[in-house]
C-alpha positions as CSV (number, residue, x, y, z in Angstrom):
1,M,0.0,0.0,0.0
2,I,2.8,2.4,0.9
3,S,4.6,1.7,-2.4
4,N,1.5,2.6,-4.4
5,A,1.3,5.9,-2.6
6,L,5.0,6.6,-3.1
7,F,4.7,5.6,-6.7
8,S,1.7,7.9,-7.3
9,T,3.5,10.8,-5.5
10,L,6.6,10.3,-7.5
11,L,4.7,10.1,-10.8
12,A,2.9,13.3,-9.9
13,Q,6.2,15.1,-9.2
14,L,7.7,13.8,-12.5
15,C,4.7,15.1,-14.4
16,W,5.2,18.5,-12.7
17,F,8.9,18.5,-13.7
18,A,7.9,17.5,-17.3
19,T,6.5,21.0,-17.7
20,F,10.0,22.3,-17.1
21,A,11.4,19.9,-19.7
22,L,9.0,21.3,-22.3
23,A,9.6,24.9,-21.5
24,A,11.8,27.0,-23.8
25,P,13.5,30.2,-22.7
26,V,11.8,33.3,-24.0
27,D,14.0,35.4,-26.3
28,T,13.1,39.1,-26.9
29,V,15.4,39.4,-29.9
30,H,14.0,38.0,-33.2
31,V,16.7,36.4,-35.4
32,E,15.8,35.7,-39.0
33,G,16.8,32.2,-40.0
34,G,18.2,31.4,-36.5
35,N,19.0,28.0,-35.2
36,A,16.0,26.7,-33.1
37,W,18.3,24.3,-31.2
38,Q,20.0,27.2,-29.5
39,Y,16.8,28.5,-28.0
40,G,15.9,25.4,-26.0
41,T,13.4,23.7,-28.4
42,G,15.7,20.7,-28.9
43,G,16.6,20.5,-25.2
44,G,12.9,20.3,-24.3
45,I,12.3,17.4,-26.6
46,I,15.4,15.6,-25.5
47,G,14.5,16.3,-21.9
48,L,11.0,14.8,-22.4
49,I,12.5,11.6,-23.9
50,V,14.9,11.3,-21.0
51,L,11.9,11.8,-18.6
52,I,9.9,9.1,-20.3
53,L,12.8,6.7,-20.1
54,D,13.3,7.5,-16.4
55,I,9.6,6.9,-15.7
56,I,10.0,3.5,-17.3
57,V,13.0,2.8,-15.0
58,F,11.0,3.9,-11.9
59,I,8.1,1.6,-12.8
60,E,10.5,-1.3,-13.3
61,V,12.2,-0.6,-10.0
62,F,9.0,-0.3,-8.1
63,Q,7.6,-3.5,-9.6
64,S,10.7,-5.5,-8.8
65,S,11.2,-7.9,-5.9
66,R,14.0,-5.8,-4.4
67,S,14.0,-4.6,-0.8
68,P,12.5,-1.2,-0.1
69,S,15.9,0.3,0.7
70,S,17.3,-1.0,-2.6
71,K,14.3,0.4,-4.5
72,L,14.8,3.8,-2.8
73,L,18.5,3.8,-3.6
74,W,18.0,3.0,-7.3
75,S,15.2,5.6,-7.5
76,L,17.5,8.2,-6.0
77,V,20.3,7.4,-8.4
78,V,18.0,7.7,-11.4
79,F,16.3,10.8,-10.1
80,L,19.5,12.7,-9.2
81,F,21.4,11.6,-12.3
82,P,18.8,11.0,-15.0
83,V,20.9,9.9,-18.0
84,V,23.9,8.5,-16.2
85,G,21.7,6.9,-13.5
86,M,19.6,5.2,-16.1
87,I,22.7,3.8,-17.9
88,I,24.1,2.6,-14.5
89,Y,20.7,0.9,-13.7
90,Y,20.6,-1.0,-17.0
91,V,24.2,-2.1,-16.7
92,F,24.6,-2.9,-13.0
93,S,21.2,-3.7,-11.6
94,N,20.9,-7.4,-12.3
95,R,17.4,-6.9,-13.6
96,S,16.6,-10.5,-14.4
97,A,17.2,-11.7,-10.8
98,H,14.8,-9.1,-9.4
99,N,12.1,-9.3,-12.0
100,S,8.8,-10.0,-10.2
101,R,7.3,-11.3,-13.5
102,N,9.5,-14.4,-14.1
103,G,6.8,-16.1,-16.1
104,Y,3.2,-17.1,-15.6
105,E,1.9,-18.3,-12.3
106,T,0.0,-21.6,-12.3
107,L,-3.7,-21.4,-11.5
108,T,-4.9,-23.8,-8.8
109,Q,-8.3,-25.4,-9.1
110,G,-10.3,-25.4,-6.0
């Protein structure tokens, strides 16, 4: 029950931070034929992609069979270092050993 509340709070905060990822700085000087990447448009799109990938990592961490302290540690690593933390998670986390969905569960007849 606590993990569901933590997950929904974390997801709400990430959605709030997504608005910052989409924001582009306002420039008062109009430049004809200027490069749109230097005004933050590309950074917003790249930031949104990184945010979506980080949310996928958070969902995978919270659905795993890790201990709560391990889930918190991985979540903090990915939250504080979004790109590097995501890479570290996929390389060093031993995801297959902690996957809570290791196949289908057999149904018992009763």
